C-alpha positions as CSV (number, residue, x, y, z in Angstrom):
1,M,0.2,0.0,0.0
2,P,1.4,3.5,-0.8
3,G,1.8,5.8,1.9
4,V,1.5,3.1,4.8
5,K,4.7,2.4,6.8
6,H,3.6,-0.9,8.2
7,P,0.9,-2.3,5.9
8,E,0.9,-5.5,8.0
9,K,-0.6,-3.7,10.8
10,F,-3.3,-2.1,8.9
11,P,-4.8,-4.7,6.3
12,W,-8.0,-3.0,5.8
13,R,-8.5,-0.4,3.1
14,F,-11.3,1.2,1.3
15,R,-12.2,4.0,-1.1
16,V,-13.9,7.0,0.3
17,R,-16.0,9.0,-2.2
18,D,-17.9,12.2,-2.1
19,V,-15.6,13.7,0.7
20,R,-16.6,16.8,2.1
21,F,-14.8,19.3,4.5
22,F,-16.4,21.9,6.6
23,F,-13.6,24.3,7.6
24,D,-15.9,27.3,7.3
25,R,-17.7,26.4,10.5
26,P,-15.4,24.5,12.9
27,I,-16.8,23.1,16.0
28,R,-14.7,24.2,18.9
29,L,-14.4,21.9,22.0
30,N,-12.4,24.5,24.0
31,D,-15.8,26.0,25.0
32,I,-17.0,24.7,28.3
33,Q,-20.5,25.7,27.6
34,F,-20.4,23.7,24.6
35,R,-19.1,20.5,26.2
36,E,-21.7,20.6,28.7
37,K,-24.2,19.9,26.1
38,L,-22.5,16.8,24.9
39,D,-23.5,13.4,26.5
40,A,-19.8,12.3,26.4
41,F,-19.0,14.8,29.2
42,R,-22.1,14.1,31.3
43,G,-21.0,12.9,34.7
44,R,-17.4,13.9,34.2
45,E,-15.8,15.6,37.2
46,N,-13.4,17.7,35.2
47,L,-15.0,19.4,32.2
48,Y,-12.0,21.5,31.7
49,N,-9.8,18.2,30.5
50,W,-11.2,17.6,27.1
51,S,-8.1,16.0,25.5
52,W,-9.2,12.6,26.0
53,F,-12.1,13.2,23.7
54,V,-10.0,13.9,20.8
55,Q,-6.9,11.7,21.4
56,A,-8.6,8.5,20.9
57,T,-11.5,6.9,18.8
58,S,-14.7,6.3,20.7
59,K,-18.5,6.0,19.9
60,V,-20.7,8.9,20.4
61,T,-24.4,9.2,20.8
62,K,-26.6,10.2,18.0
63,H,-27.1,13.4,19.9
64,D,-23.4,14.2,20.1
65,F,-22.8,13.3,16.5
66,E,-25.6,15.7,15.3
67,I,-24.0,18.5,17.4
68,L,-20.3,17.9,16.6
69,T,-21.4,17.6,12.9
70,G,-23.3,20.9,12.9
71,Q,-26.6,19.2,12.1
72,Q,-28.1,20.4,15.5
73,R,-28.0,24.0,16.3
74,L,-26.9,24.6,19.9
75,E,-29.6,27.1,20.4
76,R,-32.2,24.3,20.1
77,I,-30.5,22.2,22.8
């Protein structure tokens, strides 16, 4: 596989079509009021530490997905 250093560690590959980027309206996790609206941060003692959320892959609820992808406006939450 071109561009992959250790292809034996990553045997899966697939084509991606219709890729879209949304750089014009970024979602900023550095806002504590924003994080309070996400299910992923409910029940967490330290809302100021959000690095765990972006440093690993994890499942998100439908609610969080809609917020993080801009499908749901925060004014309605």
